[in-house]
C-alpha positions in Angstrom: 133.0 115.7 44.7 135.9 116.5 46.8 139.5 115.9 45.5 139.3 113.2 42.9 137.4 113.6 39.9 134.9 110.5 40.7 134.8 109.1 44.4 131.7 106.8 43.5 130.8 105.4 40.3 127.7 103.1 39.4 127.6 101.0 36.4 124.8 99.3 35.0 125.1 95.6 33.9 122.9 92.9 32.4 125.6 90.5 31.1 125.5 91.6 27.5 128.6 92.9 25.3 127.3 96.4 25.5 127.4 96.2 29.5 130.9 94.5 29.3 132.3 97.5 27.4 130.6 99.8 30.0 132.1 97.7 32.7 135.5 98.3 31.2 135.0 101.9 31.0 133.7 102.1 34.6 136.6 100.0 35.7 139.2 101.9 34.0 138.0 105.2 35.5 137.5 103.6 39.0 141.3 102.9 38.9 142.4 106.2 37.5 140.4 108.1 40.2 140.3 105.7 43.1 136.4 105.7 43.3 134.3 102.9 44.5 132.5 100.9 41.8 128.9 99.8 42.4 127.9 97.1 39.7 124.1 97.1 39.5 121.7 94.2 38.1 118.2 95.1 37.7 115.7 92.2 37.2 112.7 93.8 35.6 109.6 91.4 36.5 107.0 94.0 36.2 105.4 92.1 33.2 105.7 88.7 34.5 102.4 87.2 36.0 103.6 83.7 36.7 102.1 81.0 38.8 104.2 80.1 42.2 105.8 77.1 40.3 106.8 79.4 37.4 108.0 82.1 39.5 110.4 80.0 41.4 111.9 78.8 37.9 112.0 82.4 36.9 113.7 83.5 40.3 116.5 81.1 39.8 117.1 82.1 36.1 117.3 85.7 37.2 119.7 85.0 40.0 122.0 83.0 37.6 121.9 85.8 34.9 122.9 88.4 37.7 125.9 86.2 39.1 127.1 85.7 35.2 127.0 89.7 34.8 128.6 90.3 38.2 131.2 87.4 37.3 132.8 89.6 34.5 132.6 92.4 37.1 134.6 90.6 39.7 137.1 89.6 36.9 137.8 92.9 35.8 137.6 94.9 39.0 139.6 92.3 40.7 142.3 92.1 38.2 142.7 96.1 38.4 142.5 96.3 42.2 139.2 98.3 42.0 137.2 98.5 45.2 133.7 97.1 44.2 130.3 95.9 45.4 127.6 94.1 43.2 123.9 94.9 43.8 121.0 92.9 42.7 117.9 95.1 42.4 114.5 94.4 41.1 112.1 97.0 39.0 112.6 99.2 35.9 116.4 99.2 35.2 116.7 103.0 34.6 114.9 104.0 37.4 116.5 101.6 39.8 119.7 102.8 38.7 119.4 106.4 39.2 117.6 105.6 42.5 120.7 103.5 43.6 123.2 106.0 42.2 121.5 108.8 44.6 121.5 106.1 47.5 125.2 105.9 47.1 125.8 109.6 46.0 127.6 108.6 43.0 129.3 111.0 40.9 128.8 109.0 37.5 126.7 106.7 36.1 128.1 104.4 33.3 125.8 102.5 31.0 126.0 100.9 27.7 124.4 101.7 24.5 122.6 98.8 22.7 122.7 100.5 19.4 119.1 100.1 18.7 117.7 101.7 15.2 115.9 105.1 15.4 112.3 103.8 15.3 113.1 101.4 18.0 114.3 103.9 20.1 111.2 106.2 19.4 109.0 103.5 20.4 110.4 101.5 23.3 113.0 103.9 24.4 116.3 102.8 26.1 117.8 102.2 29.4 120.8 104.6 28.6 118.4 107.6 27.3 116.0 107.3 30.4 118.8 107.4 32.8 120.4 110.5 31.0 117.0 112.2 31.1 116.5 111.5 34.8 120.0 111.2 36.6 121.3 114.2 38.4 124.8 112.8 37.9 126.9 112.8 34.9 126.5 109.8 32.8 128.9 108.1 30.6 127.2 106.2 27.7 129.5 103.8 26.3 129.0 102.9 22.6 129.5 99.6 21.1 131.0 99.1 17.6 127.7 98.4 16.2 126.1 101.6 17.6 129.0 103.8 16.5 128.4 102.7 13.0 124.4 102.9 12.8 124.3 99.1 12.3 
């Protein structure tokens, strides 16, 4: 980082309300600091072994989901005059987001917290927790109202 607090911000999105809160925070920070914003959508197809016909349907569905998630980013960043790009990747979400942040020399990664119960986090982990553990950048986890209240 030179001069500005943040020059490059990566935000993970999956179209959920948790991601929308993270996008709002990332857009606000990008506007305040003049940072470029990269919105990253990751399609995790690691557990899918469809036939070729099924794969075409899944690919179309994933593209529709990504475009819906990016629509919110375009709306928010565009309204605030923030310089941004959308990036569609495939793989494990946490790994891909961190690797992309490294590629663009991001200063900050912003992610939403899904507010899972303690036992679910213990068994499954979460994307935000995995990013916190593996990122060299600062990580901002934007909590939802449900996550904040422990519901």
